[in-house]
N, C-alpha and C positions, 0 to 999 in steps of 0.2 A: 156171810151176809144173811140177815134175817128175812124171812118171807113176810108178806103183808099179813097173812093169817096169824103168824107168830106174834107179830107186833100188836095186832088187835086184841090178843088175849090179855095184855097188861095195860094197854093204852086207852085213855079216856078222851083225848083231844086236848084242846087248849085250856078250858076251864076246869075247876075242881068239882064240877057236878052241881046239880040243882040250881040255886040262885046264882052261884058263882059262875055258871056258864053264861049268864046274862052280863055279868061284869067283865068276864074274860071270854069273848066270843071266839069261835073258830074262823072268823073272817076279819079282814082288814078293810079299810075305807072302800066303799063301793061294792062290798060283798064278795071280794076275792077270798076263797078258802085257803087257809094255811094249815088246815087240820092235819095233813100228812106230816108236816114239819113237827107239829105238836105231838103226834103219835110216835114218831121216831124218837123224839126227846124223852117221852115217857118210857119207851123201850130202853133207851140208854140208861136212864135212872134205874129202872128195874133190874137191869143186868149189871149194875154197879160199875158201869163205864166211868172213867174219870170224870168227875162232876164238871170241872172247868172246861174240859174238851167237849163234853156233852152239851154244855151251854153254848159254846162257840159254834158247834155243829148245828145246833138249833137256829142260831142267828143266821148262819150261812144258808141253811135250807130255806128259811123264810125269805131271805134276800133273793135266792135263785128263783123261787116261785114268783115273787113280785116282779123281778126284772123280766122274766120270760113271759109274763101274762099281762103286763101293763104297757099300754101304747103311749099314753100322754105323760110327759115328764112331771107336770104339776101333781098328777095323781100318784105317780111313782114315788115322788118325794114324800107325800103324805103317808103312803103305805110303808115306806122304808122307815119313817119316823116311828110309826106305830110298832113295827117289828122291833125296833131298837128299844122301845119301852118294854115290850114283852121280854126281851133278852135281859135288860137290866133288872127287871123284877125277879126272874128266875135265878139270876146270878147272885142277887143279894138275899133273897128270902126262900130260895128253893132247897135249903138244907134239910128241912123236915121231910119233904117228899123224897129227897135223895136217900135219907137215912131209913126210910120206912121199909118194911118187909116187902120184898119183891113179889111175893105170892099173894099179897093182900090186894085184891082188885078194887076195894073200896077206898083206896088211898086218895087223898085230895092232892093231885098233882097240880102244879102251877103251870 
């Protein structure tokens, strides 16, 4: 199991950096941070963990954060929907980030 410090050496968070961070924030509805799930996903990609399993783990980590930290069901549904959108995007268009050199810290991860 990787330590937080190890993950942070290759992880950028949810967005691809710069303006992309505005389009793909590290938070879901109401400001709940899912950054840790995004950083673990970046780590999985950098370590060449199986892409499909990395993407599923990303979705599961986001869901765990949302379920543990959301009191109201209506907000939980909105947040889970947003997490599902993030999951679908990385599943369908994350190939470039997955194939990138794991030592390149300027990679635009999704």
